[in-house]
Biopython code that builds the backbone (N, CA, C, O; Angstrom):
import numpy as np
from Bio.PDB.StructureBuilder import StructureBuilder

atoms = [
    (1, "UNK", "N", (-11.642, 15.834, -6.053)),
    (1, "UNK", "CA", (-10.841, 16.159, -5.535)),
    (1, "UNK", "C", (-9.490, 16.824, -5.764)),
    (1, "UNK", "O", (-8.404, 16.280, -5.966)),
    (2, "UNK", "N", (-9.793, 18.127, -5.691)),
    (2, "UNK", "CA", (-8.470, 18.333, -6.155)),
    (2, "UNK", "C", (-7.012, 18.546, -6.718)),
    (2, "UNK", "O", (-5.979, 18.170, -6.164)),
    (3, "UNK", "N", (-7.121, 19.264, -8.005)),
    (3, "UNK", "CA", (-5.888, 19.290, -8.153)),
    (3, "UNK", "C", (-4.392, 18.972, -7.729)),
    (3, "UNK", "O", (-3.394, 18.411, -8.181)),
    (4, "UNK", "N", (-4.914, 19.817, -6.336)),
    (4, "UNK", "CA", (-3.669, 20.610, -5.253)),
    (4, "UNK", "C", (-3.566, 19.716, -4.072)),
    (4, "UNK", "O", (-2.742, 20.123, -3.252)),
    (5, "UNK", "N", (-4.334, 18.313, -3.669)),
    (5, "UNK", "CA", (-4.470, 17.740, -3.238)),
    (5, "UNK", "C", (-3.650, 16.254, -3.821)),
    (5, "UNK", "O", (-3.343, 15.721, -4.887)),
    (6, "UNK", "N", (-3.543, 16.019, -2.333)),
    (6, "UNK", "CA", (-2.140, 14.520, -2.766)),
    (6, "UNK", "C", (-3.614, 13.264, -1.834)),
    (6, "UNK", "O", (-4.235, 13.109, -0.782)),
    (7, "UNK", "N", (-3.349, 12.471, -3.791)),
    (7, "UNK", "CA", (-3.212, 11.235, -3.781)),
    (7, "UNK", "C", (-3.045, 10.197, -2.552)),
    (7, "UNK", "O", (-1.908, 9.972, -2.138)),
    (8, "UNK", "N", (-4.135, 9.578, -1.976)),
    (8, "UNK", "CA", (-3.160, 8.561, -1.042)),
    (8, "UNK", "C", (-3.832, 7.217, -1.556)),
    (8, "UNK", "O", (-5.012, 6.895, -1.699)),
    (9, "UNK", "N", (-2.614, 6.546, -1.782)),
    (9, "UNK", "CA", (-2.526, 5.463, -2.349)),
    (9, "UNK", "C", (-2.590, 3.965, -1.475)),
    (9, "UNK", "O", (-1.612, 3.585, -0.830)),
    (10, "UNK", "N", (-3.676, 3.293, -1.532)),
    (10, "UNK", "CA", (-2.894, 2.413, 0.024)),
    (10, "UNK", "C", (-2.985, 0.777, -0.860)),
    (10, "UNK", "O", (-3.885, 0.712, -1.697)),
    (11, "UNK", "N", (-2.153, -0.401, -0.695)),
    (11, "UNK", "CA", (-2.192, -1.577, -1.290)),
    (11, "UNK", "C", (-1.559, -2.280, -0.415)),
    (11, "UNK", "O", (-0.373, -2.190, -0.098)),
    (12, "UNK", "N", (-2.432, -3.052, 0.015)),
    (12, "UNK", "CA", (-1.610, -4.501, 0.784)),
    (12, "UNK", "C", (-0.449, -5.790, -0.009)),
    (12, "UNK", "O", (-0.427, -5.824, -1.240)),
    (13, "UNK", "N", (0.095, -6.387, 0.476)),
    (13, "UNK", "CA", (1.251, -7.434, -0.219)),
    (13, "UNK", "C", (1.996, -7.394, 1.614)),
    (13, "UNK", "O", (2.316, -6.683, 2.567)),
    (14, "UNK", "N", (1.870, -9.385, 0.825)),
    (14, "UNK", "CA", (2.927, -10.303, 1.847)),
    (14, "UNK", "C", (4.302, -9.964, 0.753)),
    (14, "UNK", "O", (4.222, -9.214, -0.221)),
    (15, "UNK", "N", (5.537, -10.705, 1.181)),
    (15, "UNK", "CA", (5.997, -11.096, 1.088)),
    (15, "UNK", "C", (6.505, -12.178, -0.726)),
    (15, "UNK", "O", (7.570, -12.464, -1.273)),
    (16, "UNK", "N", (4.838, -12.464, -1.074)),
    (16, "UNK", "CA", (4.988, -13.272, -2.167)),
    (16, "UNK", "C", (4.268, -12.324, -3.712)),
    (16, "UNK", "O", (4.325, -12.405, -4.939)),
    (17, "UNK", "N", (3.659, -11.511, -2.716)),
    (17, "UNK", "CA", (3.255, -10.436, -3.935)),
    (17, "UNK", "C", (4.063, -8.912, -3.952)),
    (17, "UNK", "O", (3.630, -7.991, -4.645)),
    (18, "UNK", "N", (5.246, -8.777, -3.130)),
    (18, "UNK", "CA", (5.815, -7.477, -2.893)),
    (18, "UNK", "C", (6.523, -7.194, -4.256)),
    (18, "UNK", "O", (6.725, -6.027, -4.589)),
    (19, "UNK", "N", (6.897, -8.217, -5.035)),
    (19, "UNK", "CA", (7.289, -7.909, -6.563)),
    (19, "UNK", "C", (6.248, -7.054, -7.255)),
    (19, "UNK", "O", (6.411, -5.845, -7.420)),
    (20, "UNK", "N", (5.214, -7.692, -7.639)),
    (20, "UNK", "CA", (4.384, -7.152, -8.319)),
    (20, "UNK", "C", (3.621, -6.429, -8.093)),
    (20, "UNK", "O", (2.690, -6.367, -8.895)),
    (21, "UNK", "N", (3.608, -5.570, -6.981)),
    (21, "UNK", "CA", (3.273, -4.679, -5.964)),
    (21, "UNK", "C", (4.392, -3.544, -6.423)),
    (21, "UNK", "O", (4.182, -2.393, -6.806)),
    (22, "UNK", "N", (5.152, -3.966, -6.325)),
    (22, "UNK", "CA", (6.187, -2.515, -6.549)),
    (22, "UNK", "C", (6.264, -2.602, -8.191)),
    (22, "UNK", "O", (6.827, -1.559, -8.523)),
    (23, "UNK", "N", (5.987, -3.294, -9.257)),
    (23, "UNK", "CA", (5.863, -3.446, -10.897)),
    (23, "UNK", "C", (4.120, -2.180, -10.368)),
    (23, "UNK", "O", (4.156, -0.972, -10.135)),
    (24, "UNK", "N", (3.043, -2.988, -10.354)),
    (24, "UNK", "CA", (1.868, -2.065, -10.059)),
    (24, "UNK", "C", (2.343, -0.572, -9.796)),
    (24, "UNK", "O", (1.923, 0.323, -10.529)),
    (25, "UNK", "N", (3.480, -0.219, -8.437)),
    (25, "UNK", "CA", (3.640, 1.430, -8.687)),
    (25, "UNK", "C", (4.473, 2.090, -9.357)),
    (25, "UNK", "O", (4.772, 3.241, -9.040)),
    (26, "UNK", "N", (4.895, 1.585, -10.207)),
    (26, "UNK", "CA", (5.825, 2.468, -11.537)),
    (26, "UNK", "C", (5.015, 2.153, -11.291)),
    (26, "UNK", "O", (4.790, 2.400, -10.106)),
    (27, "UNK", "N", (3.665, 1.249, -12.146)),
    (27, "UNK", "CA", (3.182, 1.872, -13.851)),
    (27, "UNK", "C", (2.046, 3.358, -13.143)),
    (27, "UNK", "O", (1.629, 4.352, -13.738)),
    (28, "UNK", "N", (1.972, 3.193, -12.594)),
    (28, "UNK", "CA", (1.089, 3.705, -11.427)),
    (28, "UNK", "C", (1.401, 5.311, -11.682)),
    (28, "UNK", "O", (0.804, 6.263, -12.184)),
    (29, "UNK", "N", (2.957, 5.014, -10.913)),
    (29, "UNK", "CA", (3.268, 5.975, -10.624)),
    (29, "UNK", "C", (3.776, 7.342, -12.595)),
    (29, "UNK", "O", (3.745, 8.544, -12.858)),
    (30, "UNK", "N", (4.181, 5.906, -13.410)),
    (30, "UNK", "CA", (4.668, 6.505, -14.758)),
    (30, "UNK", "C", (3.770, 7.396, -15.594)),
    (30, "UNK", "O", (3.943, 8.370, -16.327)),
    (31, "UNK", "N", (2.439, 6.451, -15.066)),
    (31, "UNK", "CA", (0.692, 6.876, -15.865)),
    (31, "UNK", "C", (0.130, 8.217, -15.309)),
    (31, "UNK", "O", (-0.557, 9.023, -15.937)),
    (32, "UNK", "N", (0.460, 8.291, -14.284)),
    (32, "UNK", "CA", (-0.028, 9.081, -13.651)),
    (32, "UNK", "C", (-0.042, 10.493, -14.074)),
    (32, "UNK", "O", (0.750, 10.743, -14.982)),
    (33, "UNK", "N", (-0.982, 11.800, -13.492)),
    (33, "UNK", "CA", (-0.148, 12.731, -14.435)),
    (33, "UNK", "C", (0.816, 13.688, -13.127)),
    (33, "UNK", "O", (0.689, 13.910, -11.923)),
    (34, "UNK", "N", (1.516, 13.943, -13.910)),
    (34, "UNK", "CA", (2.509, 14.432, -13.580)),
    (34, "UNK", "C", (2.285, 15.601, -12.291)),
    (34, "UNK", "O", (2.910, 15.610, -11.230)),
    (35, "UNK", "N", (1.187, 16.589, -12.728)),
    (35, "UNK", "CA", (1.745, 17.588, -11.584)),
    (35, "UNK", "C", (0.770, 17.370, -10.654)),
    (35, "UNK", "O", (0.488, 18.258, -9.850)),
    (36, "UNK", "N", (0.218, 16.321, -10.648)),
    (36, "UNK", "CA", (-0.325, 16.045, -9.109)),
    (36, "UNK", "C", (0.542, 14.753, -8.223)),
    (36, "UNK", "O", (1.235, 13.913, -8.797)),
    (37, "UNK", "N", (0.358, 14.802, -6.920)),
    (37, "UNK", "CA", (0.938, 14.673, -5.777)),
    (37, "UNK", "C", (0.659, 13.211, -5.250)),
    (37, "UNK", "O", (-0.533, 13.064, -4.982)),
    (38, "UNK", "N", (1.525, 11.953, -5.002)),
    (38, "UNK", "CA", (0.825, 11.046, -4.048)),
    (38, "UNK", "C", (1.454, 10.744, -2.928)),
    (38, "UNK", "O", (2.645, 11.053, -2.879)),
    (39, "UNK", "N", (0.875, 10.112, -1.814)),
    (39, "UNK", "CA", (1.480, 9.710, -1.568)),
    (39, "UNK", "C", (0.916, 7.583, -1.268)),
    (39, "UNK", "O", (-0.208, 7.086, -1.328)),
    (40, "UNK", "N", (2.481, 6.807, -0.927)),
    (40, "UNK", "CA", (1.810, 5.944, -1.150)),
    (40, "UNK", "C", (2.057, 4.948, 0.839)),
    (40, "UNK", "O", (2.678, 5.123, 1.887)),
    (41, "UNK", "N", (1.022, 3.914, 0.187)),
    (41, "UNK", "CA", (0.539, 3.243, 1.746)),
    (41, "UNK", "C", (1.007, 2.162, 1.157)),
    (41, "UNK", "O", (0.885, 2.089, -0.066)),
    (42, "UNK", "N", (1.819, 0.789, 2.087)),
    (42, "UNK", "CA", (0.967, -0.233, 1.858)),
    (42, "UNK", "C", (1.129, -1.071, 3.829)),
    (42, "UNK", "O", (1.756, -0.961, 4.883)),
    (43, "UNK", "N", (0.725, -1.362, 3.578)),
    (43, "UNK", "CA", (0.165, -3.006, 4.422)),
    (43, "UNK", "C", (0.810, -4.212, 4.644)),
    (43, "UNK", "O", (0.232, -5.284, 4.460)),
    (44, "UNK", "N", (1.852, -4.138, 4.990)),
    (44, "UNK", "CA", (2.613, -5.171, 5.861)),
    (44, "UNK", "C", (1.959, -6.812, 6.051)),
    (44, "UNK", "O", (1.829, -7.421, 7.113)),
    (45, "UNK", "N", (1.630, -7.253, 4.753)),
    (45, "UNK", "CA", (1.383, -8.432, 5.131)),
    (45, "UNK", "C", (2.809, -9.924, 5.586)),
    (45, "UNK", "O", (2.649, -11.144, 5.549)),
    (46, "UNK", "N", (3.965, -9.186, 5.935)),
    (46, "UNK", "CA", (5.246, -10.185, 5.900)),
    (46, "UNK", "C", (5.906, -9.605, 4.929)),
    (46, "UNK", "O", (6.969, -10.171, 4.674)),
    (47, "UNK", "N", (5.740, -8.966, 4.488)),
    (47, "UNK", "CA", (7.572, -8.145, 3.728)),
    (47, "UNK", "C", (8.366, -8.238, 4.239)),
    (47, "UNK", "O", (8.544, -8.053, 5.443)),
    (48, "UNK", "N", (9.332, -8.676, 3.138)),
    (48, "UNK", "CA", (10.819, -8.756, 4.251)),
    (48, "UNK", "C", (12.007, -7.606, 4.244)),
    (48, "UNK", "O", (12.038, -6.909, 3.230)),
    (49, "UNK", "N", (12.663, -7.424, 4.931)),
    (49, "UNK", "CA", (13.202, -5.630, 4.178)),
    (49, "UNK", "C", (13.826, -5.514, 3.382)),
    (49, "UNK", "O", (13.979, -4.470, 2.748)),
    (50, "UNK", "N", (14.418, -6.662, 3.170)),
    (50, "UNK", "CA", (15.025, -6.421, 1.371)),
    (50, "UNK", "C", (13.793, -5.776, 0.420)),
    (50, "UNK", "O", (13.748, -4.646, -0.067)),
    (51, "UNK", "N", (12.629, -7.066, 0.298)),
    (51, "UNK", "CA", (11.651, -6.139, -0.449)),
    (51, "UNK", "C", (11.277, -4.509, -0.236)),
    (51, "UNK", "O", (11.191, -3.569, -1.026)),
    (52, "UNK", "N", (11.071, -4.656, 1.427)),
    (52, "UNK", "CA", (10.196, -3.264, 2.060)),
    (52, "UNK", "C", (11.805, -2.411, 0.550)),
    (52, "UNK", "O", (11.609, -2.102, -0.625)),
    (53, "UNK", "N", (12.916, -2.342, 1.224)),
    (53, "UNK", "CA", (13.811, -1.896, 0.349)),
    (53, "UNK", "C", (13.867, -1.066, -0.903)),
    (53, "UNK", "O", (14.149, 0.087, -1.228)),
    (54, "UNK", "N", (13.337, -2.549, -1.632)),
    (54, "UNK", "CA", (12.847, -2.050, -3.155)),
    (54, "UNK", "C", (11.582, -1.445, -3.083)),
    (54, "UNK", "O", (11.416, -0.514, -3.870)),
    (55, "UNK", "N", (10.532, -1.770, -2.251)),
    (55, "UNK", "CA", (9.505, -1.145, -3.223)),
    (55, "UNK", "C", (10.048, 0.632, -2.841)),
    (55, "UNK", "O", (9.939, 1.454, -3.750)),
    (56, "UNK", "N", (10.432, 0.938, -1.902)),
    (56, "UNK", "CA", (11.104, 1.921, -1.136)),
    (56, "UNK", "C", (11.647, 2.837, -2.587)),
    (56, "UNK", "O", (11.172, 3.750, -3.263)),
    (57, "UNK", "N", (12.786, 2.095, -2.605)),
    (57, "UNK", "CA", (13.641, 2.435, -3.996)),
    (57, "UNK", "C", (12.386, 2.841, -5.364)),
    (57, "UNK", "O", (12.172, 3.995, -5.737)),
    (58, "UNK", "N", (11.961, 2.086, -5.712)),
    (58, "UNK", "CA", (11.367, 2.418, -6.602)),
    (58, "UNK", "C", (9.846, 3.934, -6.606)),
    (58, "UNK", "O", (9.279, 4.588, -7.481)),
    (59, "UNK", "N", (9.795, 3.866, -5.444)),
    (59, "UNK", "CA", (8.290, 5.437, -4.666)),
    (59, "UNK", "C", (9.085, 6.342, -4.912)),
    (59, "UNK", "O", (8.565, 7.429, -5.162)),
    (60, "UNK", "N", (10.829, 6.252, -4.942)),
    (60, "UNK", "CA", (11.329, 7.015, -4.437)),
    (60, "UNK", "C", (11.794, 7.562, -5.381)),
    (60, "UNK", "O", (11.989, 8.774, -5.473)),
    (61, "UNK", "N", (12.028, 6.736, -6.196)),
    (61, "UNK", "CA", (12.545, 7.249, -8.027)),
    (61, "UNK", "C", (11.790, 7.879, -9.175)),
    (61, "UNK", "O", (12.152, 8.140, -10.322)),
    (62, "UNK", "N", (10.223, 8.115, -8.323)),
    (62, "UNK", "CA", (9.219, 9.455, -8.498)),
    (62, "UNK", "C", (9.522, 10.324, -7.856)),
    (62, "UNK", "O", (9.677, 11.371, -8.484)),
    (63, "UNK", "N", (9.802, 10.395, -6.089)),
    (63, "UNK", "CA", (9.893, 11.300, -5.946)),
    (63, "UNK", "C", (8.792, 11.095, -4.521)),
    (63, "UNK", "O", (8.405, 11.762, -3.562)),
    (64, "UNK", "N", (8.646, 10.052, -4.963)),
    (64, "UNK", "CA", (6.854, 9.602, -3.899)),
    (64, "UNK", "C", (7.380, 9.090, -2.597)),
    (64, "UNK", "O", (8.368, 8.386, -2.388)),
    (65, "UNK", "N", (6.060, 9.856, -1.340)),
    (65, "UNK", "CA", (6.944, 9.198, -0.326)),
    (65, "UNK", "C", (6.048, 7.350, -0.130)),
    (65, "UNK", "O", (5.155, 6.975, -0.889)),
    (66, "UNK", "N", (6.528, 6.625, 0.880)),
    (66, "UNK", "CA", (5.894, 5.115, 1.219)),
    (66, "UNK", "C", (6.105, 5.300, 2.426)),
    (66, "UNK", "O", (7.145, 5.656, 2.979)),
    (67, "UNK", "N", (4.850, 4.994, 2.963)),
    (67, "UNK", "CA", (4.993, 4.203, 4.480)),
    (67, "UNK", "C", (4.145, 2.975, 4.638)),
    (67, "UNK", "O", (2.962, 2.973, 4.298)),
    (68, "UNK", "N", (4.674, 2.062, 5.090)),
    (68, "UNK", "CA", (4.328, 0.420, 5.391)),
    (68, "UNK", "C", (3.083, 0.733, 6.855)),
    (68, "UNK", "O", (3.346, 1.596, 7.692)),
    (69, "UNK", "N", (2.105, 0.098, 6.917)),
    (69, "UNK", "CA", (1.639, 0.374, 7.595)),
    (69, "UNK", "C", (1.259, -1.110, 8.358)),
    (69, "UNK", "O", (0.649, -1.928, 7.669)),
    (70, "UNK", "N", (1.575, -1.442, 9.643)),
    (70, "UNK", "CA", (1.366, -2.538, 10.050)),
    (70, "UNK", "C", (0.390, -2.932, 10.814)),
    (70, "UNK", "O", (-0.347, -2.108, 11.356)),
    (71, "UNK", "N", (0.221, -4.417, 10.991)),
    (71, "UNK", "CA", (-1.799, -4.549, 11.659)),
    (71, "UNK", "C", (-1.413, -5.287, 12.339)),
    (71, "UNK", "O", (-0.362, -5.919, 12.230)),
    (72, "UNK", "N", (-2.455, -5.356, 13.438)),
    (72, "UNK", "CA", (-2.233, -6.565, 14.051)),
    (72, "UNK", "C", (-2.962, -7.730, 14.013)),
    (72, "UNK", "O", (-4.159, -7.994, 14.128)),
    (73, "UNK", "N", (-1.920, -8.389, 13.817)),
    (73, "UNK", "CA", (-2.408, -10.178, 12.854)),
    (73, "UNK", "C", (-3.124, -10.770, 13.339)),
    (73, "UNK", "O", (-3.681, -11.675, 12.717)),
    (74, "UNK", "N", (-3.568, -10.375, 15.356)),
    (74, "UNK", "CA", (-4.232, -11.094, 15.815)),
    (74, "UNK", "C", (-5.574, -11.134, 16.014)),
    (74, "UNK", "O", (-5.968, -12.122, 16.633)),
    (75, "UNK", "N", (-6.507, -10.232, 15.619)),
    (75, "UNK", "CA", (-7.653, -9.780, 15.038)),
    (75, "UNK", "C", (-7.461, -10.610, 13.817)),
    (75, "UNK", "O", (-8.472, -10.077, 13.361)),
    (76, "UNK", "N", (-7.241, -11.103, 13.238)),
    (76, "UNK", "CA", (-7.641, -11.925, 11.855)),
    (76, "UNK", "C", (-6.938, -13.120, 11.926)),
    (76, "UNK", "O", (-6.382, -13.741, 11.020)),
    (77, "UNK", "N", (-7.048, -13.424, 13.369)),
    (77, "UNK", "CA", (-6.306, -15.107, 13.432)),
    (77, "UNK", "C", (-7.862, -16.626, 13.700)),
    (77, "UNK", "O", (-8.040, -17.840, 13.803)),
    (78, "UNK", "N", (-8.488, -15.432, 13.683)),
    (78, "UNK", "CA", (-9.688, -16.591, 12.667)),
    (78, "UNK", "C", (-10.659, -16.815, 11.750)),
    (78, "UNK", "O", (-11.473, -17.696, 11.474)),
    (79, "UNK", "N", (-10.307, -15.691, 11.341)),
    (79, "UNK", "CA", (-10.591, -15.191, 9.813)),
    (79, "UNK", "C", (-9.944, -16.951, 8.267)),
    (79, "UNK", "O", (-9.047, -17.786, 8.151)),
    (80, "UNK", "N", (-10.733, -16.662, 7.808)),
    (80, "UNK", "CA", (-10.906, -18.149, 6.620)),
    (80, "UNK", "C", (-9.444, -18.070, 5.354)),
    (80, "UNK", "O", (-9.318, -17.222, 4.471)),
    (81, "UNK", "N", (-8.545, -19.176, 5.641)),
    (81, "UNK", "CA", (-7.249, -19.102, 4.644)),
    (81, "UNK", "C", (-8.194, -19.891, 3.548)),
    (81, "UNK", "O", (-9.291, -20.446, 3.613)),
    (82, "UNK", "N", (-7.095, -19.636, 2.375)),
    (82, "UNK", "CA", (-7.691, -20.653, 0.974)),
    (82, "UNK", "C", (-6.092, -20.363, 0.593)),
    (82, "UNK", "O", (-5.278, -19.562, 1.053)),
    (83, "UNK", "N", (-5.989, -21.638, -0.725)),
    (83, "UNK", "CA", (-5.131, -20.872, -1.960)),
    (83, "UNK", "C", (-4.895, -19.958, -2.101)),
    (83, "UNK", "O", (-3.709, -19.643, -2.203)),
    (84, "UNK", "N", (-5.936, -19.005, -2.185)),
    (84, "UNK", "CA", (-5.728, -17.992, -3.034)),
    (84, "UNK", "C", (-6.195, -16.869, -2.792)),
    (84, "UNK", "O", (-6.109, -15.868, -3.503)),
    (85, "UNK", "N", (-7.052, -17.057, -1.111)),
    (85, "UNK", "CA", (-6.585, -15.668, 0.010)),
    (85, "UNK", "C", (-5.991, -16.208, 1.005)),
    (85, "UNK", "O", (-6.161, -17.373, 1.366)),
    (86, "UNK", "N", (-4.557, -14.633, 2.006)),
    (86, "UNK", "CA", (-4.225, -15.270, 2.556)),
    (86, "UNK", "C", (-4.746, -14.138, 3.538)),
    (86, "UNK", "O", (-5.460, -13.181, 3.239)),
    (87, "UNK", "N", (-4.085, -14.555, 5.101)),
    (87, "UNK", "CA", (-4.669, -13.635, 5.888)),
    (87, "UNK", "C", (-4.053, -11.902, 5.628)),
    (87, "UNK", "O", (-4.444, -11.005, 6.374)),
    (88, "UNK", "N", (-3.182, -11.661, 4.617)),
    (88, "UNK", "CA", (-2.649, -10.548, 4.539)),
    (88, "UNK", "C", (-4.358, -10.291, 3.428)),
    (88, "UNK", "O", (-5.165, -9.628, 4.080)),
    (89, "UNK", "N", (-4.719, -10.559, 2.491)),
    (89, "UNK", "CA", (-5.949, -10.192, 2.002)),
    (89, "UNK", "C", (-6.946, -9.640, 2.446)),
    (89, "UNK", "O", (-7.760, -9.049, 1.736)),
    (90, "UNK", "N", (-7.064, -9.817, 4.337)),
    (90, "UNK", "CA", (-8.359, -9.277, 4.823)),
    (90, "UNK", "C", (-7.652, -7.694, 5.662)),
    (90, "UNK", "O", (-8.281, -6.788, 6.208)),
    (91, "UNK", "N", (-6.621, -7.804, 5.535)),
    (91, "UNK", "CA", (-5.831, -6.447, 6.043)),
    (91, "UNK", "C", (-6.677, -5.606, 5.636)),
    (91, "UNK", "O", (-7.298, -5.131, 6.587)),
    (92, "UNK", "N", (-7.077, -5.084, 4.366)),
    (92, "UNK", "CA", (-7.267, -3.738, 4.135)),
    (92, "UNK", "C", (-8.788, -3.144, 4.756)),
    (92, "UNK", "O", (-9.238, -1.999, 4.798)),
    (93, "UNK", "N", (-9.259, -4.247, 5.137)),
    (93, "UNK", "CA", (-10.184, -3.631, 6.488)),
    (93, "UNK", "C", (-10.281, -2.920, 7.335)),
    (93, "UNK", "O", (-11.199, -2.211, 7.746)),
    (94, "UNK", "N", (-9.089, -3.135, 7.692)),
    (94, "UNK", "CA", (-8.174, -2.001, 8.891)),
    (94, "UNK", "C", (-7.829, -0.758, 8.510)),
    (94, "UNK", "O", (-7.506, 0.090, 9.341)),
    (95, "UNK", "N", (-7.869, -0.488, 7.019)),
    (95, "UNK", "CA", (-7.936, 0.966, 6.574)),
    (95, "UNK", "C", (-7.187, 2.048, 6.861)),
    (95, "UNK", "O", (-6.132, 2.647, 6.652)),
    (96, "UNK", "N", (-9.284, 2.003, 8.035)),
    (96, "UNK", "CA", (-9.400, 3.350, 8.273)),
    (96, "UNK", "C", (-8.717, 3.621, 10.000)),
    (96, "UNK", "O", (-9.056, 4.642, 10.599)),
    (97, "UNK", "N", (-7.739, 2.585, 10.677)),
    (97, "UNK", "CA", (-7.404, 2.317, 11.746)),
    (97, "UNK", "C", (-6.475, 3.011, 11.455)),
    (97, "UNK", "O", (-6.062, 4.064, 11.942)),
    (98, "UNK", "N", (-6.073, 2.282, 10.477)),
    (98, "UNK", "CA", (-3.642, 2.564, 10.193)),
    (98, "UNK", "C", (-4.176, 3.659, 10.131)),
    (98, "UNK", "O", (-4.407, 3.940, 11.307)),
    (99, "UNK", "N", (-4.525, 4.471, 9.503)),
    (99, "UNK", "CA", (-4.366, 5.657, 8.810)),
    (99, "UNK", "C", (-4.197, 6.923, 9.645)),
    (99, "UNK", "O", (-5.257, 7.503, 9.884)),
    (100, "UNK", "N", (-3.108, 7.465, 10.131)),
    (100, "UNK", "CA", (-3.587, 8.445, 11.494)),
    (100, "UNK", "C", (-3.735, 9.529, 10.832)),
    (100, "UNK", "O", (-4.794, 9.830, 11.382)),
    (101, "UNK", "N", (-3.594, 10.229, 10.234)),
    (101, "UNK", "CA", (-3.104, 11.579, 9.762)),
    (101, "UNK", "C", (-5.094, 11.999, 9.420)),
    (101, "UNK", "O", (-5.756, 11.705, 8.425)),
    (102, "UNK", "N", (-5.484, 12.667, 10.546)),
    (102, "UNK", "CA", (-6.935, 12.954, 10.025)),
    (102, "UNK", "C", (-7.145, 14.064, 9.641)),
    (102, "UNK", "O", (-8.036, 14.788, 10.084)),
    (103, "UNK", "N", (-6.174, 14.423, 8.560)),
    (103, "UNK", "CA", (-5.781, 15.867, 7.528)),
    (103, "UNK", "C", (-7.370, 14.731, 6.075)),
    (103, "UNK", "O", (-8.245, 15.119, 5.300)),
    (104, "UNK", "N", (-6.811, 13.294, 6.543)),
    (104, "UNK", "CA", (-6.608, 12.238, 4.528)),
    (104, "UNK", "C", (-8.360, 12.602, 5.176)),
    (104, "UNK", "O", (-8.916, 12.735, 6.266)),
    (105, "UNK", "N", (-8.673, 12.641, 3.857)),
    (105, "UNK", "CA", (-10.491, 12.891, 3.503)),
    (105, "UNK", "C", (-10.347, 11.144, 3.043)),
    (105, "UNK", "O", (-10.876, 10.320, 3.789)),
    (106, "UNK", "N", (-9.738, 10.757, 2.011)),
    (106, "UNK", "CA", (-10.305, 9.811, 0.836)),
    (106, "UNK", "C", (-8.930, 9.039, 0.512)),
    (106, "UNK", "O", (-8.073, 9.662, -0.114)),
    (107, "UNK", "N", (-8.793, 8.314, 0.727)),
    (107, "UNK", "CA", (-8.019, 7.168, -0.162)),
    (107, "UNK", "C", (-8.287, 6.080, -1.102)),
    (107, "UNK", "O", (-9.155, 5.218, -0.962)),
    (108, "UNK", "N", (-7.342, 6.216, -2.217)),
    (108, "UNK", "CA", (-7.475, 4.460, -3.487)),
    (108, "UNK", "C", (-6.943, 4.287, -2.560)),
    (108, "UNK", "O", (-6.123, 4.761, -1.774)),
    (109, "UNK", "N", (-7.971, 2.949, -2.898)),
    (109, "UNK", "CA", (-7.431, 1.260, -2.379)),
    (109, "UNK", "C", (-6.828, 0.531, -4.215)),
    (109, "UNK", "O", (-7.454, 0.630, -5.270)),
    (110, "UNK", "N", (-5.537, -0.107, -4.001)),
    (110, "UNK", "CA", (-5.160, -0.552, -5.614)),
    (110, "UNK", "C", (-4.645, -2.219, -5.016)),
    (110, "UNK", "O", (-3.675, -2.477, -4.302)),
    (111, "UNK", "N", (-5.415, -2.936, -5.451)),
    (111, "UNK", "CA", (-5.508, -4.322, -4.843)),
    (111, "UNK", "C", (-3.635, -4.644, -6.576)),
    (111, "UNK", "O", (-3.416, -4.479, -7.776)),
    (112, "UNK", "N", (-3.002, -5.117, -5.366)),
    (112, "UNK", "CA", (-1.845, -5.413, -6.790)),
    (112, "UNK", "C", (-2.054, -6.980, -7.324)),
    (112, "UNK", "O", (-1.388, -7.404, -8.269)),
]
sb = StructureBuilder()
sb.init_structure("model")
sb.init_model(0)
sb.init_chain("A")
sb.init_seg("    ")
for serial, (resi, resn, name, xyz) in enumerate(atoms, 1):
    if name == "N":
        sb.init_residue(resn, " ", resi, " ")
    sb.init_atom(name, np.array(xyz, "f"), 0.0, 1.0, " ", f" {name:<3s}", serial, name[0])
structure = sb.get_structure()
């Protein structure tokens, strides 16, 4: 990845993990090379508007764009859930279908 190339970073969360996602984004953006550009994507597993606003504010405070991605939850209606695996955990499988920008060749997935 060239130094001028934007880093595309994807994560997925539901409302229970939105706060942790915000902390992870803040840590990531504080500690990454300041000469690098990044774009953040969040696969929305059921995040409230209030928490989306907080995530956007976190990203904006670093001058980093953030895009929320919507998954067709019906694709995962038969996915097995447990006490520590929610349907949202499966949504990362959809990443190649969710990113519409064909100029994006590589992405980094970071789990919060």
